[in-house]
N, C-alpha and C positions, 0 to 999 in steps of 0.2 A: 744546928748549922743549916739543915735543909731549909728551914723557914727563912733564914737570912739570905740564902742563895736565891730563893724564889722572889723575895721582896726586892732584890736588887735588879731584877729584869725590867727593862723598859716596858711601860704599859702603852700599847698601841691604841690610839683613839678609835672609837667606834665609827664606822663609815655610815653616814646617814642614808636611809633608804631613798632611792630615787622617787620623786613625786609621781603619782599616777592619777589618771583621770578615773572618776568613779565609773564602774561598769554600767552600761545602759540596761534598763529593764526590758523585758520582751516587748512591751507595748510601744517602745520607741525605735525598734530596729526596722530598717528598710532594706530592700534588695538593691544590689548594685545595678546601675543602668546598663542595659544591653540592647535596647530596641533600635531598629533602623532609623526611626523618626528622631530618636535622641541623637544619633550620629549625624543626621542631616541638619538638625538644628545647630549643633555644635559647629559643623562645617560652615554654615551660613554666617554665624557670628564671627568666626575666624576670618572668613573671606572679606567681611565688611569692617574688620578691625574694631568690633564692638565688644565692650565689657558687659558682663551680666552679674547681677547681685547673686544669682543662683550659684555661680562658680566662686566669686570673690568672698562671699559670706559662708561658703561651704554648706549650703542649704541641704537638708536631708531629703527634700522632696524633688530634687533635680531630675531624677530618673523618671518619675511619674509625670512631672510637668512638661519636660522636653519631649517625652513620648507623645504628648498631646499637642506638640508644637506651640507650647506656651512658655515664654521666657520673659523675665523682668530685665529690661535694658538699663544699664547703669552708665549715665553720661558724666561728662566733666572729668574724664580720666579714670585711673584706677588707684590713685593715691590720695588719701584723705588728709586734711590739715588738722584733724583732731585725733585723739587716741582713746576712744571709748574702750573700756576694759572688757566688754563683752563681744566686741566686733572683730571679725577676722580680716576685714579690709585693710590693706597696707596703709601705713601712715608715714608721713615725711614730706619731702619736697614734692609738691604736686606736679602733674604732667602739664605740658603746654596744651592750651585749649585747641581742639581740632575744629576749625570752622566748618568742615564738611560733615561733622558728626550728625547734625539734625537730618541731613539728606540720607546718611547711612541708616539711621534709625527708621526713617520712613520707608526706605528700601527693604529693610528687614521685615517690617510690619506687612508690607505688600507681599514679599516673598513667602512669608509663613501663612498668609491669608488670615491674619488675626481679626476676630470680631471685637476683641477687647485687648488693649495693651497697657502694661504698667511701665512707667518711666520713672526711675529713681536716680540718685546721684551720690557721689561722695560729698563731704563738706568741703567748700572752697572759700574759706575765710580770707584767702589772699585776693579774691576778686572783688571789685568795687560793688557789684550787685550780688555777690555770693553765688553767681551762676544762674540767677533767675532768668536773665535774658536768653540763656541757652535752653532752658525749659520752654520758654515761650516759642522759640524758633522750632523746637521739636514738635510742639503741639500744632503749629501752623503748617509744617511740612507734612505731618501725618494726615491732617485734615485735607490738604491739597491732593494727596495721592491716594488716600483710603478714606473717603468721606463717610463711609458707613461704620468705620471702626470707632468704638467708644474709647476714651482716653482717661487713664487714671495716673495721677502723678503722686509720687511719694517723695516729698521734698525735705531738705534740711530745715533748720529753724530760721536761717538767714538773719541771725542775730546781729543787730546794729547796722543792717544794710537798708537804708531808707528807701522805701518804695518797692522793695523786692517782692514782698508777699502780694502787694496790690497788683503788680505786673502779671504774676502768674494767675491770680484770680481773674483779671481782665481777659486773659486768653481762654477762659471758660473750659477748663477740663471737666469731664463728666464726674470725676471723683477726685477730691483733694484729700490725700492721706498724709498725715504727719504723726509719727509714733511718739508717745510719751515714754515708752520702753520699760519704765519701772515706777515704783512709788516714790514720793518726794524724799523720804528719809534716806533712800539709797542713792540719790543723784550724785553726791560727792564721790562715791566709790564707783558707781556703774557708768555714769554719764557726766563726768566732771566739767566738760566744756559747754554744757547746756544748763538751762534753768527751767524747772518744771512749769512755773506759772507763765513764762514767756511762751512755751509750747502750747499751753492751754489757751492763752490769748490769741495765738496764731489761728487755732481751729475756730475760735469764736469769731475772729475777724472774717474768715472765709464765709461762714454761714450768714453773718450779719450783712456782708457785702453783696452776696448772691445766694439767696436761699435755695435756688434751683440746683446748685452744685452739692452733690452728696459729700459729706465729710466723714472721715474714717481715721481711727487711731488704734494702736495696739500696745500691749504690754507683754513682757516675759514674766514667767513665774519660776520659782526654784532658785532665787537669788538671795533668799533670806527675808523676804517680805512677809507680813502677817495678813491673815485673811481680812481683818477689819480695814487694813490699808488698801487692799484691792477694792473693797466695796466703796471706800472713799474716792478712789480714782474713778470708778464708775459714776458716782454722783457728780464729780467735777466735770466729767465729759458730757454728761447729760445737761448740766448747767450751761455748757457751751453749745448745746443742741447738736452734738455729734450723732450721726446716724448709725455708724457701723463700728463695732468693737471686735478686735481680735485678741485672743489670749493663747499663748503657746508656751511650751517648755523651753527654758534656756538650756542650751547645750554648750559645753566648754570647747571652743575650737582647737586650742592648743594649751599646753601646760603653762604658757605665759599669760593666759587669760584667767579671768575670775573662775574659781571652781564652782561646780554645781553644789548648792546648799542641800537640795533634795530633789528627787524626781517625784513630781506631783502625779498621783494616780488618776486614771481616766474618770473615775466616779467624782472626784473633786472638780475636774474641769466641767463636768455636767452640772454640778451645783453652781459654778460660776456662770455658766451659760444661762441657766434658769434665772439667777439673780439679775443678770444684765437684761434679759428679755423683760423681766418684770419692771425694770426701771424705764422702759420705753424705747430702747434702741430698735431701729428698724431691722437690723441684722446683727447677729452675734455668731462668731466662730470661735469655739473654745475647745481645744483638744491638744494632746501632747505634741502633735506635728503641725499644728496651725502656725502659719507664717503670714506676714502682711499681704503677700500677693498670692498665697496658696488658693487655688480655685477662684481666682479673682473674676474670671469671665462669668462663671456660673453664679457667683455671689452678686455680681452687678445686675444680672437679670432678676434675682430674688429681691434686690434692693428696689428696683423699679416697681416690681409687683407689690411689694409691701407698702410703698408710698401710695400707689394707686388705691390699694385696699383701704389705707387709713383715710385718704381723702373721701372715699365713698362713705365710710362710716361717719365721717365728720359732717356729711351732708352738703 
């Protein structure tokens, strides 16, 4: 009878464990920002009503960069029209375009005394030119108020927006950056709104149109890619004559985003750096904390020096 009594009791379903983000290894941990320069940079961005990718994308390097008064300005609002599964930027109905934003960007560059500035944006598929004209106006305003400042743009792909890429090229930024983000096989999962070969053609178009503009692209690792696929991306980028490659560790912003497949150890990043350097990139940054605009000012100086050295060797 005892067994019958026990078997008649209702069986409660097991409660599934709440999902957790993988703990970060020691080599990826950073200190919380506390410096006065960090606070001043943040105050200026709020005063000018500017967004930064440093904040919106939850960049782990924000404390270090803002302490040096280096920030990557994000134009065209704070809401993206795409929903890439790696990105922490909000997605949905986009903000109204602020016609004064280029002036505010130029004011921030002057206020921070930047020698090099990175201007990026959300995707704006709702705009006829994808926001290319806004990039152009930012470049023009920065050049007017801070003529000694070098300018790096990190643009969307402007897919299906005729003349958009050409307009930004014609404004002649010093560096044109567009990230491939991952290997082709993972695009449907990681970057479903984009196409790998369209992004590759964009970079090739920039260099073909104006060889004096440095071109730059980056990928994340730790998403499930294989080493041979990373090497193929390097070869593809060199076929497009890209000058600068960045490789960094993917970090899961929230539990709603793609999980980290693995944390790539620093020694493996060094192997990627050597492999990319051997393929002829002028500049390579590969480390767990590398991001597109991390140390961008120092890297630009290295780019110029590397190009000058290559020209001397070529005779």
